[in-house]
PyMOL Python script that loads the backbone (N, CA, C, O; Angstrom):
from pymol import cmd

cmd.read_pdbstr("""\
ATOM      1  N   UNK A   1     -18.444  -0.100  16.771  1.00  0.00           N
ATOM      2  CA  UNK A   1     -16.689   0.306  16.903  1.00  0.00           C
ATOM      3  C   UNK A   1     -16.214  -1.313  16.329  1.00  0.00           C
ATOM      4  O   UNK A   1     -16.582  -2.378  16.825  1.00  0.00           O
ATOM      5  N   UNK A   2     -15.343  -1.137  15.207  1.00  0.00           N
ATOM      6  CA  UNK A   2     -14.851  -2.407  14.801  1.00  0.00           C
ATOM      7  C   UNK A   2     -13.794  -3.135  15.871  1.00  0.00           C
ATOM      8  O   UNK A   2     -12.950  -2.506  16.509  1.00  0.00           O
ATOM      9  N   UNK A   3     -14.012  -4.670  15.951  1.00  0.00           N
ATOM     10  CA  UNK A   3     -13.037  -5.291  16.886  1.00  0.00           C
ATOM     11  C   UNK A   3     -12.677  -4.525  17.907  1.00  0.00           C
ATOM     12  O   UNK A   3     -11.828  -3.688  17.600  1.00  0.00           O
ATOM     13  N   UNK A   4     -12.956  -4.517  18.795  1.00  0.00           N
ATOM     14  CA  UNK A   4     -12.311  -3.787  20.093  1.00  0.00           C
ATOM     15  C   UNK A   4     -11.547  -2.358  19.998  1.00  0.00           C
ATOM     16  O   UNK A   4     -10.853  -1.816  20.859  1.00  0.00           O
ATOM     17  N   UNK A   5     -11.894  -1.893  18.644  1.00  0.00           N
ATOM     18  CA  UNK A   5     -11.176  -0.481  18.465  1.00  0.00           C
ATOM     19  C   UNK A   5      -9.653  -0.248  17.818  1.00  0.00           C
ATOM     20  O   UNK A   5      -9.057   0.800  17.570  1.00  0.00           O
ATOM     21  N   UNK A   6      -9.230  -1.763  17.627  1.00  0.00           N
ATOM     22  CA  UNK A   6      -7.806  -2.010  17.331  1.00  0.00           C
ATOM     23  C   UNK A   6      -7.426  -2.001  15.755  1.00  0.00           C
ATOM     24  O   UNK A   6      -6.277  -1.981  15.314  1.00  0.00           O
ATOM     25  N   UNK A   7      -8.642  -2.019  14.983  1.00  0.00           N
ATOM     26  CA  UNK A   7      -8.392  -2.216  13.764  1.00  0.00           C
ATOM     27  C   UNK A   7      -8.475  -0.782  13.284  1.00  0.00           C
ATOM     28  O   UNK A   7      -9.240   0.061  13.753  1.00  0.00           O
ATOM     29  N   UNK A   8      -7.439  -0.555  12.106  1.00  0.00           N
ATOM     30  CA  UNK A   8      -7.190   0.770  11.520  1.00  0.00           C
ATOM     31  C   UNK A   8      -7.621   0.493  10.054  1.00  0.00           C
ATOM     32  O   UNK A   8      -8.015  -0.578   9.592  1.00  0.00           O
ATOM     33  N   UNK A   9      -7.458   1.736   9.391  1.00  0.00           N
ATOM     34  CA  UNK A   9      -7.611   1.643   7.917  1.00  0.00           C
ATOM     35  C   UNK A   9      -6.709   2.914   7.138  1.00  0.00           C
ATOM     36  O   UNK A   9      -6.525   4.095   7.436  1.00  0.00           O
ATOM     37  N   UNK A  10      -6.336   2.213   6.207  1.00  0.00           N
ATOM     38  CA  UNK A  10      -5.345   3.271   5.324  1.00  0.00           C
ATOM     39  C   UNK A  10      -5.693   3.155   3.775  1.00  0.00           C
ATOM     40  O   UNK A  10      -6.111   2.140   3.217  1.00  0.00           O
ATOM     41  N   UNK A  11      -5.487   4.154   3.301  1.00  0.00           N
ATOM     42  CA  UNK A  11      -6.104   4.356   1.818  1.00  0.00           C
ATOM     43  C   UNK A  11      -4.982   4.128   1.042  1.00  0.00           C
ATOM     44  O   UNK A  11      -3.895   4.664   1.259  1.00  0.00           O
ATOM     45  N   UNK A  12      -5.279   3.114  -0.130  1.00  0.00           N
ATOM     46  CA  UNK A  12      -4.137   2.775  -1.178  1.00  0.00           C
ATOM     47  C   UNK A  12      -4.686   3.365  -2.310  1.00  0.00           C
ATOM     48  O   UNK A  12      -5.849   3.241  -2.692  1.00  0.00           O
ATOM     49  N   UNK A  13      -3.564   4.185  -2.968  1.00  0.00           N
ATOM     50  CA  UNK A  13      -3.829   4.559  -4.209  1.00  0.00           C
ATOM     51  C   UNK A  13      -2.920   3.624  -5.231  1.00  0.00           C
ATOM     52  O   UNK A  13      -1.742   3.477  -4.906  1.00  0.00           O
ATOM     53  N   UNK A  14      -3.415   2.937  -6.523  1.00  0.00           N
ATOM     54  CA  UNK A  14      -2.630   2.102  -7.009  1.00  0.00           C
ATOM     55  C   UNK A  14      -2.455   2.851  -8.555  1.00  0.00           C
ATOM     56  O   UNK A  14      -3.455   3.371  -9.049  1.00  0.00           O
ATOM     57  N   UNK A  15      -1.095   2.886  -9.321  1.00  0.00           N
ATOM     58  CA  UNK A  15      -1.135   3.317 -10.399  1.00  0.00           C
ATOM     59  C   UNK A  15      -0.761   2.203 -11.455  1.00  0.00           C
ATOM     60  O   UNK A  15      -0.336   1.103 -11.102  1.00  0.00           O
ATOM     61  N   UNK A  16      -0.968   2.600 -12.915  1.00  0.00           N
ATOM     62  CA  UNK A  16      -0.448   1.456 -13.653  1.00  0.00           C
ATOM     63  C   UNK A  16      -0.934   0.270 -13.958  1.00  0.00           C
ATOM     64  O   UNK A  16      -2.160   0.229 -14.060  1.00  0.00           O
ATOM     65  N   UNK A  17      -0.434  -0.568 -14.109  1.00  0.00           N
ATOM     66  CA  UNK A  17      -0.400  -2.168 -14.090  1.00  0.00           C
ATOM     67  C   UNK A  17      -0.827  -2.625 -12.634  1.00  0.00           C
ATOM     68  O   UNK A  17      -1.484  -3.659 -12.512  1.00  0.00           O
ATOM     69  N   UNK A  18      -0.491  -1.927 -11.604  1.00  0.00           N
ATOM     70  CA  UNK A  18      -0.870  -2.386 -10.371  1.00  0.00           C
ATOM     71  C   UNK A  18      -2.371  -1.986 -10.099  1.00  0.00           C
ATOM     72  O   UNK A  18      -3.048  -2.710  -9.369  1.00  0.00           O
ATOM     73  N   UNK A  19      -2.893  -0.886 -10.651  1.00  0.00           N
ATOM     74  CA  UNK A  19      -4.336  -0.559 -10.500  1.00  0.00           C
ATOM     75  C   UNK A  19      -5.075  -1.684 -11.328  1.00  0.00           C
ATOM     76  O   UNK A  19      -6.027  -2.299 -10.848  1.00  0.00           O
ATOM     77  N   UNK A  20      -4.636  -1.895 -12.468  1.00  0.00           N
ATOM     78  CA  UNK A  20      -5.254  -3.150 -13.469  1.00  0.00           C
ATOM     79  C   UNK A  20      -5.488  -4.225 -12.768  1.00  0.00           C
ATOM     80  O   UNK A  20      -6.585  -4.783 -12.788  1.00  0.00           O
ATOM     81  N   UNK A  21      -4.133  -4.778 -11.823  1.00  0.00           N
ATOM     82  CA  UNK A  21      -4.195  -6.095 -11.312  1.00  0.00           C
ATOM     83  C   UNK A  21      -5.386  -5.906  -9.837  1.00  0.00           C
ATOM     84  O   UNK A  21      -6.083  -6.851  -9.469  1.00  0.00           O
ATOM     85  N   UNK A  22      -5.415  -4.598  -9.188  1.00  0.00           N
ATOM     86  CA  UNK A  22      -6.481  -4.522  -8.306  1.00  0.00           C
ATOM     87  C   UNK A  22      -7.676  -4.104  -8.715  1.00  0.00           C
ATOM     88  O   UNK A  22      -8.451  -3.864  -7.789  1.00  0.00           O
ATOM     89  N   UNK A  23      -8.062  -3.946  -9.724  1.00  0.00           N
ATOM     90  CA  UNK A  23      -9.162  -3.738 -10.530  1.00  0.00           C
ATOM     91  C   UNK A  23      -9.940  -2.238  -9.855  1.00  0.00           C
ATOM     92  O   UNK A  23     -11.114  -2.066  -9.530  1.00  0.00           O
ATOM     93  N   UNK A  24      -8.774  -1.294  -9.809  1.00  0.00           N
ATOM     94  CA  UNK A  24      -9.102  -0.014  -9.710  1.00  0.00           C
ATOM     95  C   UNK A  24      -8.080   0.696  -8.966  1.00  0.00           C
ATOM     96  O   UNK A  24      -7.201   0.060  -8.384  1.00  0.00           O
ATOM     97  N   UNK A  25      -8.121   1.942  -8.939  1.00  0.00           N
ATOM     98  CA  UNK A  25      -6.917   2.886  -8.551  1.00  0.00           C
ATOM     99  C   UNK A  25      -7.080   3.243  -6.729  1.00  0.00           C
ATOM    100  O   UNK A  25      -6.142   3.541  -5.990  1.00  0.00           O
ATOM    101  N   UNK A  26      -8.452   3.114  -6.351  1.00  0.00           N
ATOM    102  CA  UNK A  26      -8.446   3.558  -4.524  1.00  0.00           C
ATOM    103  C   UNK A  26      -9.061   2.301  -4.078  1.00  0.00           C
ATOM    104  O   UNK A  26     -10.016   1.645  -4.493  1.00  0.00           O
ATOM    105  N   UNK A  27      -8.257   2.166  -3.141  1.00  0.00           N
ATOM    106  CA  UNK A  27      -8.650   0.696  -2.332  1.00  0.00           C
ATOM    107  C   UNK A  27      -8.580   1.233  -0.702  1.00  0.00           C
ATOM    108  O   UNK A  27      -7.872   2.182  -0.367  1.00  0.00           O
ATOM    109  N   UNK A  28      -9.321   0.563   0.120  1.00  0.00           N
ATOM    110  CA  UNK A  28      -9.142   0.663   1.549  1.00  0.00           C
ATOM    111  C   UNK A  28      -8.588  -0.547   1.909  1.00  0.00           C
ATOM    112  O   UNK A  28      -8.676  -1.565   1.222  1.00  0.00           O
ATOM    113  N   UNK A  29      -7.940  -0.452   3.121  1.00  0.00           N
ATOM    114  CA  UNK A  29      -7.212  -1.601   3.491  1.00  0.00           C
ATOM    115  C   UNK A  29      -7.272  -1.534   5.178  1.00  0.00           C
ATOM    116  O   UNK A  29      -6.980  -0.523   5.818  1.00  0.00           O
ATOM    117  N   UNK A  30      -7.678  -2.721   5.728  1.00  0.00           N
ATOM    118  CA  UNK A  30      -7.403  -2.739   7.208  1.00  0.00           C
ATOM    119  C   UNK A  30      -6.412  -3.112   7.712  1.00  0.00           C
ATOM    120  O   UNK A  30      -5.868  -4.102   7.224  1.00  0.00           O
ATOM    121  N   UNK A  31      -5.854  -2.489   8.804  1.00  0.00           N
ATOM    122  CA  UNK A  31      -4.568  -2.684   9.523  1.00  0.00           C
ATOM    123  C   UNK A  31      -4.866  -3.254  10.783  1.00  0.00           C
ATOM    124  O   UNK A  31      -5.977  -3.281  11.313  1.00  0.00           O
ATOM    125  N   UNK A  32      -3.772  -3.721  11.245  1.00  0.00           N
ATOM    126  CA  UNK A  32      -3.375  -4.063  12.668  1.00  0.00           C
ATOM    127  C   UNK A  32      -2.303  -2.932  13.127  1.00  0.00           C
ATOM    128  O   UNK A  32      -1.461  -2.376  12.421  1.00  0.00           O
ATOM    129  N   UNK A  33      -2.534  -2.776  14.310  1.00  0.00           N
ATOM    130  CA  UNK A  33      -1.349  -1.746  14.784  1.00  0.00           C
ATOM    131  C   UNK A  33      -0.013  -2.387  14.493  1.00  0.00           C
ATOM    132  O   UNK A  33       0.127  -3.608  14.442  1.00  0.00           O
ATOM    133  N   UNK A  34       0.871  -1.601  14.323  1.00  0.00           N
ATOM    134  CA  UNK A  34       2.288  -1.780  13.848  1.00  0.00           C
ATOM    135  C   UNK A  34       2.408  -2.380  12.745  1.00  0.00           C
ATOM    136  O   UNK A  34       3.523  -2.846  12.506  1.00  0.00           O
ATOM    137  N   UNK A  35       1.402  -2.550  11.805  1.00  0.00           N
ATOM    138  CA  UNK A  35       1.472  -2.779  10.586  1.00  0.00           C
ATOM    139  C   UNK A  35       2.471  -1.976   9.704  1.00  0.00           C
ATOM    140  O   UNK A  35       2.550  -0.761   9.883  1.00  0.00           O
ATOM    141  N   UNK A  36       3.338  -2.668   8.640  1.00  0.00           N
ATOM    142  CA  UNK A  36       4.084  -1.912   7.828  1.00  0.00           C
ATOM    143  C   UNK A  36       3.841  -1.954   6.480  1.00  0.00           C
ATOM    144  O   UNK A  36       2.999  -2.766   6.095  1.00  0.00           O
ATOM    145  N   UNK A  37       4.470  -1.162   5.572  1.00  0.00           N
ATOM    146  CA  UNK A  37       3.873  -0.925   4.333  1.00  0.00           C
ATOM    147  C   UNK A  37       3.808  -2.371   3.585  1.00  0.00           C
ATOM    148  O   UNK A  37       2.962  -2.633   2.731  1.00  0.00           O
ATOM    149  N   UNK A  38       4.899  -3.345   4.058  1.00  0.00           N
ATOM    150  CA  UNK A  38       5.052  -4.511   3.303  1.00  0.00           C
ATOM    151  C   UNK A  38       3.853  -5.376   3.845  1.00  0.00           C
ATOM    152  O   UNK A  38       3.481  -6.329   3.161  1.00  0.00           O
ATOM    153  N   UNK A  39       3.360  -5.152   4.790  1.00  0.00           N
ATOM    154  CA  UNK A  39       2.046  -5.897   5.231  1.00  0.00           C
ATOM    155  C   UNK A  39       0.960  -5.588   4.326  1.00  0.00           C
ATOM    156  O   UNK A  39       0.276  -6.506   3.873  1.00  0.00           O
ATOM    157  N   UNK A  40       0.720  -4.290   3.997  1.00  0.00           N
ATOM    158  CA  UNK A  40      -0.357  -3.790   3.196  1.00  0.00           C
ATOM    159  C   UNK A  40      -0.055  -4.559   1.781  1.00  0.00           C
ATOM    160  O   UNK A  40      -0.869  -5.318   1.255  1.00  0.00           O
ATOM    161  N   UNK A  41       1.434  -4.202   1.158  1.00  0.00           N
ATOM    162  CA  UNK A  41       1.504  -4.921  -0.092  1.00  0.00           C
ATOM    163  C   UNK A  41       1.282  -6.392  -0.016  1.00  0.00           C
ATOM    164  O   UNK A  41       0.828  -7.007  -0.981  1.00  0.00           O
ATOM    165  N   UNK A  42       1.585  -6.960   1.091  1.00  0.00           N
ATOM    166  CA  UNK A  42       1.331  -8.415   1.184  1.00  0.00           C
ATOM    167  C   UNK A  42      -0.447  -8.768   1.152  1.00  0.00           C
ATOM    168  O   UNK A  42      -1.020  -9.516   0.360  1.00  0.00           O
ATOM    169  N   UNK A  43      -0.944  -8.119   2.067  1.00  0.00           N
ATOM    170  CA  UNK A  43      -2.490  -8.104   2.108  1.00  0.00           C
ATOM    171  C   UNK A  43      -3.101  -8.119   0.609  1.00  0.00           C
ATOM    172  O   UNK A  43      -3.898  -8.996   0.276  1.00  0.00           O
ATOM    173  N   UNK A  44      -2.731  -7.214  -0.172  1.00  0.00           N
ATOM    174  CA  UNK A  44      -3.233  -7.092  -1.531  1.00  0.00           C
ATOM    175  C   UNK A  44      -2.609  -7.901  -2.632  1.00  0.00           C
ATOM    176  O   UNK A  44      -3.001  -7.756  -3.790  1.00  0.00           O
ATOM    177  N   UNK A  45      -1.642  -8.757  -2.316  1.00  0.00           N
ATOM    178  CA  UNK A  45      -1.215  -9.900  -3.132  1.00  0.00           C
ATOM    179  C   UNK A  45      -0.235  -9.461  -4.123  1.00  0.00           C
ATOM    180  O   UNK A  45       0.051 -10.074  -5.151  1.00  0.00           O
ATOM    181  N   UNK A  46       0.357  -8.119  -3.649  1.00  0.00           N
ATOM    182  CA  UNK A  46       1.350  -7.570  -4.811  1.00  0.00           C
ATOM    183  C   UNK A  46       2.760  -7.803  -4.329  1.00  0.00           C
ATOM    184  O   UNK A  46       3.632  -6.999  -4.657  1.00  0.00           O
ATOM    185  N   UNK A  47       3.067  -8.923  -3.516  1.00  0.00           N
ATOM    186  CA  UNK A  47       4.406  -8.928  -2.968  1.00  0.00           C
ATOM    187  C   UNK A  47       5.594  -9.231  -4.186  1.00  0.00           C
ATOM    188  O   UNK A  47       6.784  -8.990  -3.982  1.00  0.00           O
ATOM    189  N   UNK A  48       5.066  -9.809  -5.508  1.00  0.00           N
ATOM    190  CA  UNK A  48       6.083  -9.739  -6.536  1.00  0.00           C
ATOM    191  C   UNK A  48       6.379  -8.516  -6.912  1.00  0.00           C
ATOM    192  O   UNK A  48       7.414  -8.543  -7.579  1.00  0.00           O
ATOM    193  N   UNK A  49       5.957  -7.462  -6.797  1.00  0.00           N
ATOM    194  CA  UNK A  49       6.226  -5.840  -7.360  1.00  0.00           C
ATOM    195  C   UNK A  49       7.399  -5.388  -6.311  1.00  0.00           C
ATOM    196  O   UNK A  49       8.112  -4.407  -6.525  1.00  0.00           O
ATOM    197  N   UNK A  50       7.514  -6.231  -5.137  1.00  0.00           N
ATOM    198  CA  UNK A  50       8.665  -5.593  -4.104  1.00  0.00           C
ATOM    199  C   UNK A  50       9.982  -5.797  -4.771  1.00  0.00           C
ATOM    200  O   UNK A  50      10.874  -4.984  -4.528  1.00  0.00           O
ATOM    201  N   UNK A  51      10.209  -6.800  -5.593  1.00  0.00           N
ATOM    202  CA  UNK A  51      11.410  -7.085  -6.208  1.00  0.00           C
ATOM    203  C   UNK A  51      11.733  -6.738  -7.833  1.00  0.00           C
ATOM    204  O   UNK A  51      12.612  -7.233  -8.539  1.00  0.00           O
ATOM    205  N   UNK A  52      10.698  -5.694  -8.191  1.00  0.00           N
ATOM    206  CA  UNK A  52      10.328  -5.355  -9.396  1.00  0.00           C
ATOM    207  C   UNK A  52      10.276  -3.967  -9.549  1.00  0.00           C
ATOM    208  O   UNK A  52       9.588  -3.489 -10.451  1.00  0.00           O
ATOM    209  N   UNK A  53      11.061  -3.091  -8.605  1.00  0.00           N
ATOM    210  CA  UNK A  53      11.100  -1.751  -8.619  1.00  0.00           C
ATOM    211  C   UNK A  53       9.995  -0.637  -8.131  1.00  0.00           C
ATOM    212  O   UNK A  53       9.890   0.562  -8.388  1.00  0.00           O
ATOM    213  N   UNK A  54       9.120  -1.640  -7.223  1.00  0.00           N
ATOM    214  CA  UNK A  54       8.040  -0.802  -6.787  1.00  0.00           C
ATOM    215  C   UNK A  54       8.412   0.292  -5.846  1.00  0.00           C
ATOM    216  O   UNK A  54       9.262   0.026  -4.996  1.00  0.00           O
ATOM    217  N   UNK A  55       7.825   1.640  -5.884  1.00  0.00           N
ATOM    218  CA  UNK A  55       7.986   2.783  -5.203  1.00  0.00           C
ATOM    219  C   UNK A  55       6.901   2.905  -4.458  1.00  0.00           C
ATOM    220  O   UNK A  55       5.833   2.544  -4.953  1.00  0.00           O
ATOM    221  N   UNK A  56       6.925   3.375  -3.264  1.00  0.00           N
ATOM    222  CA  UNK A  56       5.998   3.428  -2.444  1.00  0.00           C
ATOM    223  C   UNK A  56       5.981   4.922  -1.615  1.00  0.00           C
ATOM    224  O   UNK A  56       6.987   5.336  -1.038  1.00  0.00           O
ATOM    225  N   UNK A  57       4.838   5.581  -1.640  1.00  0.00           N
ATOM    226  CA  UNK A  57       4.593   6.803  -1.067  1.00  0.00           C
ATOM    227  C   UNK A  57       3.943   6.864   0.069  1.00  0.00           C
ATOM    228  O   UNK A  57       2.790   6.444  -0.031  1.00  0.00           O
ATOM    229  N   UNK A  58       4.296   7.286   1.276  1.00  0.00           N
ATOM    230  CA  UNK A  58       3.362   7.193   2.450  1.00  0.00           C
ATOM    231  C   UNK A  58       3.179   8.529   2.848  1.00  0.00           C
ATOM    232  O   UNK A  58       4.046   9.185   3.425  1.00  0.00           O
ATOM    233  N   UNK A  59       1.780   9.043   2.472  1.00  0.00           N
ATOM    234  CA  UNK A  59       1.430  10.583   2.871  1.00  0.00           C
ATOM    235  C   UNK A  59       2.131  11.492   1.945  1.00  0.00           C
ATOM    236  O   UNK A  59       2.296  12.661   2.295  1.00  0.00           O
ATOM    237  N   UNK A  60       2.597  11.047   0.708  1.00  0.00           N
ATOM    238  CA  UNK A  60       3.343  12.074   0.055  1.00  0.00           C
ATOM    239  C   UNK A  60       4.923  11.888   0.234  1.00  0.00           C
ATOM    240  O   UNK A  60       5.641  12.759  -0.256  1.00  0.00           O
ATOM    241  N   UNK A  61       5.448  10.921   0.834  1.00  0.00           N
ATOM    242  CA  UNK A  61       7.168  10.876   0.993  1.00  0.00           C
ATOM    243  C   UNK A  61       7.125   9.459   0.585  1.00  0.00           C
ATOM    244  O   UNK A  61       6.258   8.605   0.773  1.00  0.00           O
ATOM    245  N   UNK A  62       8.541   9.397  -0.162  1.00  0.00           N
ATOM    246  CA  UNK A  62       8.758   8.022  -0.370  1.00  0.00           C
ATOM    247  C   UNK A  62       9.298   7.309   0.773  1.00  0.00           C
ATOM    248  O   UNK A  62      10.027   7.760   1.656  1.00  0.00           O
ATOM    249  N   UNK A  63       8.822   6.093   0.629  1.00  0.00           N
ATOM    250  CA  UNK A  63       9.575   5.225   2.067  1.00  0.00           C
ATOM    251  C   UNK A  63       9.665   3.980   1.600  1.00  0.00           C
ATOM    252  O   UNK A  63       9.297   3.702   0.458  1.00  0.00           O
ATOM    253  N   UNK A  64      10.218   3.001   2.523  1.00  0.00           N
ATOM    254  CA  UNK A  64      10.684   1.663   2.164  1.00  0.00           C
ATOM    255  C   UNK A  64       9.606   0.693   2.869  1.00  0.00           C
ATOM    256  O   UNK A  64       8.801   1.085   3.714  1.00  0.00           O
ATOM    257  N   UNK A  65       9.697  -0.487   2.448  1.00  0.00           N
ATOM    258  CA  UNK A  65       8.835  -1.346   2.952  1.00  0.00           C
ATOM    259  C   UNK A  65       8.445  -1.808   4.232  1.00  0.00           C
ATOM    260  O   UNK A  65       7.473  -2.501   4.529  1.00  0.00           O
ATOM    261  N   UNK A  66       9.647  -1.165   5.204  1.00  0.00           N
ATOM    262  CA  UNK A  66       9.483  -1.516   6.398  1.00  0.00           C
ATOM    263  C   UNK A  66       8.868  -0.231   7.185  1.00  0.00           C
ATOM    264  O   UNK A  66       8.950  -0.285   8.412  1.00  0.00           O
ATOM    265  N   UNK A  67       8.399   0.657   6.739  1.00  0.00           N
ATOM    266  CA  UNK A  67       7.795   1.806   7.067  1.00  0.00           C
ATOM    267  C   UNK A  67       6.411   1.520   7.677  1.00  0.00           C
ATOM    268  O   UNK A  67       5.516   1.020   6.996  1.00  0.00           O
ATOM    269  N   UNK A  68       6.233   1.879   9.103  1.00  0.00           N
ATOM    270  CA  UNK A  68       5.158   1.825   9.554  1.00  0.00           C
ATOM    271  C   UNK A  68       3.670   2.386   9.374  1.00  0.00           C
ATOM    272  O   UNK A  68       3.613   3.567   9.720  1.00  0.00           O
ATOM    273  N   UNK A  69       2.624   1.941   8.993  1.00  0.00           N
ATOM    274  CA  UNK A  69       1.581   2.504   8.479  1.00  0.00           C
ATOM    275  C   UNK A  69       0.556   2.615   9.842  1.00  0.00           C
ATOM    276  O   UNK A  69       0.359   1.707  10.650  1.00  0.00           O
ATOM    277  N   UNK A  70      -0.078   4.067   9.871  1.00  0.00           N
ATOM    278  CA  UNK A  70      -0.952   4.305  10.801  1.00  0.00           C
ATOM    279  C   UNK A  70      -2.301   4.623  10.376  1.00  0.00           C
ATOM    280  O   UNK A  70      -2.547   4.770   9.179  1.00  0.00           O
ATOM    281  N   UNK A  71      -3.232   4.744  11.307  1.00  0.00           N
ATOM    282  CA  UNK A  71      -4.656   4.778  10.704  1.00  0.00           C
ATOM    283  C   UNK A  71      -4.667   6.180   9.977  1.00  0.00           C
ATOM    284  O   UNK A  71      -4.028   7.207  10.206  1.00  0.00           O
ATOM    285  N   UNK A  72      -5.693   5.843   8.940  1.00  0.00           N
ATOM    286  CA  UNK A  72      -5.735   7.296   8.237  1.00  0.00           C
ATOM    287  C   UNK A  72      -4.670   7.436   6.898  1.00  0.00           C
ATOM    288  O   UNK A  72      -4.970   8.020   5.856  1.00  0.00           O
ATOM    289  N   UNK A  73      -3.639   6.909   7.110  1.00  0.00           N
ATOM    290  CA  UNK A  73      -2.436   7.176   6.068  1.00  0.00           C
ATOM    291  C   UNK A  73      -2.909   6.910   4.668  1.00  0.00           C
ATOM    292  O   UNK A  73      -3.881   6.182   4.466  1.00  0.00           O
ATOM    293  N   UNK A  74      -2.279   7.454   3.754  1.00  0.00           N
ATOM    294  CA  UNK A  74      -2.529   7.063   2.172  1.00  0.00           C
ATOM    295  C   UNK A  74      -1.158   6.837   1.811  1.00  0.00           C
ATOM    296  O   UNK A  74      -0.155   7.541   1.925  1.00  0.00           O
ATOM    297  N   UNK A  75      -1.385   5.518   1.281  1.00  0.00           N
ATOM    298  CA  UNK A  75      -0.185   4.861   0.478  1.00  0.00           C
ATOM    299  C   UNK A  75      -0.525   4.824  -1.208  1.00  0.00           C
ATOM    300  O   UNK A  75      -1.575   4.522  -1.774  1.00  0.00           O
ATOM    301  N   UNK A  76       0.758   5.243  -1.756  1.00  0.00           N
ATOM    302  CA  UNK A  76       0.608   5.222  -2.952  1.00  0.00           C
ATOM    303  C   UNK A  76       1.570   4.296  -3.542  1.00  0.00           C
ATOM    304  O   UNK A  76       2.752   4.215  -3.208  1.00  0.00           O
ATOM    305  N   UNK A  77       0.942   3.551  -4.513  1.00  0.00           N
ATOM    306  CA  UNK A  77       1.945   2.239  -5.125  1.00  0.00           C
ATOM    307  C   UNK A  77       2.390   2.349  -6.295  1.00  0.00           C
ATOM    308  O   UNK A  77       1.738   1.794  -7.179  1.00  0.00           O
ATOM    309  N   UNK A  78       3.408   2.962  -6.601  1.00  0.00           N
ATOM    310  CA  UNK A  78       3.699   3.154  -8.068  1.00  0.00           C
ATOM    311  C   UNK A  78       4.685   2.574  -8.526  1.00  0.00           C
ATOM    312  O   UNK A  78       5.789   2.676  -7.992  1.00  0.00           O
ATOM    313  N   UNK A  79       4.406   1.670  -9.886  1.00  0.00           N
ATOM    314  CA  UNK A  79       5.096   0.507 -10.589  1.00  0.00           C
ATOM    315  C   UNK A  79       6.423   1.300 -11.253  1.00  0.00           C
ATOM    316  O   UNK A  79       6.411   2.500 -11.526  1.00  0.00           O
ATOM    317  N   UNK A  80       7.447   0.499 -11.439  1.00  0.00           N
ATOM    318  CA  UNK A  80       8.528   1.263 -12.267  1.00  0.00           C
ATOM    319  C   UNK A  80       8.316   1.710 -13.545  1.00  0.00           C
ATOM    320  O   UNK A  80       7.684   0.980 -14.309  1.00  0.00           O
ATOM    321  N   UNK A  81       8.794   2.948 -13.987  1.00  0.00           N
ATOM    322  CA  UNK A  81       8.290   3.391 -15.176  1.00  0.00           C
ATOM    323  C   UNK A  81       8.962   2.645 -16.246  1.00  0.00           C
ATOM    324  O   UNK A  81      10.170   2.426 -16.159  1.00  0.00           O
ATOM    325  N   UNK A  82       8.313   2.262 -17.192  1.00  0.00           N
ATOM    326  CA  UNK A  82       8.825   1.460 -18.527  1.00  0.00           C
ATOM    327  C   UNK A  82       8.840   2.365 -19.654  1.00  0.00           C
ATOM    328  O   UNK A  82       8.335   3.486 -19.593  1.00  0.00           O
ATOM    329  N   UNK A  83       9.367   1.935 -20.605  1.00  0.00           N
ATOM    330  CA  UNK A  83       9.345   2.804 -21.951  1.00  0.00           C
ATOM    331  C   UNK A  83      10.711   3.455 -22.218  1.00  0.00           C
ATOM    332  O   UNK A  83      11.627   3.425 -21.396  1.00  0.00           O
ATOM    333  N   UNK A  84      10.779   3.979 -23.288  1.00  0.00           N
ATOM    334  CA  UNK A  84      12.001   4.548 -23.746  1.00  0.00           C
ATOM    335  C   UNK A  84      11.798   5.233 -25.119  1.00  0.00           C
ATOM    336  O   UNK A  84      12.745   5.785 -25.680  1.00  0.00           O
TER     337      UNK A  84
END
""", "prot")
cmd.dss("prot")
cmd.show_as("cartoon", "prot")
cmd.util.cbc("prot")
cmd.orient("prot")
């Protein structure tokens, strides 16, 4: 059992340039209880995306960066769509 059973894990799906930055589309992130989406983004070193139109889905629902994350959640990080 990891660290007194308090460590949780979430799955992160990254898209577009975020996936390129992380070196792949699927990642597993260790969480502490009461972690937020922002914590996960900061743990991955992606906080610069927060001010650049990052959209976050938690288990298929669009959420803000203050949304709590639970063990086993799936977080999709979607960069802003560019083009024209």
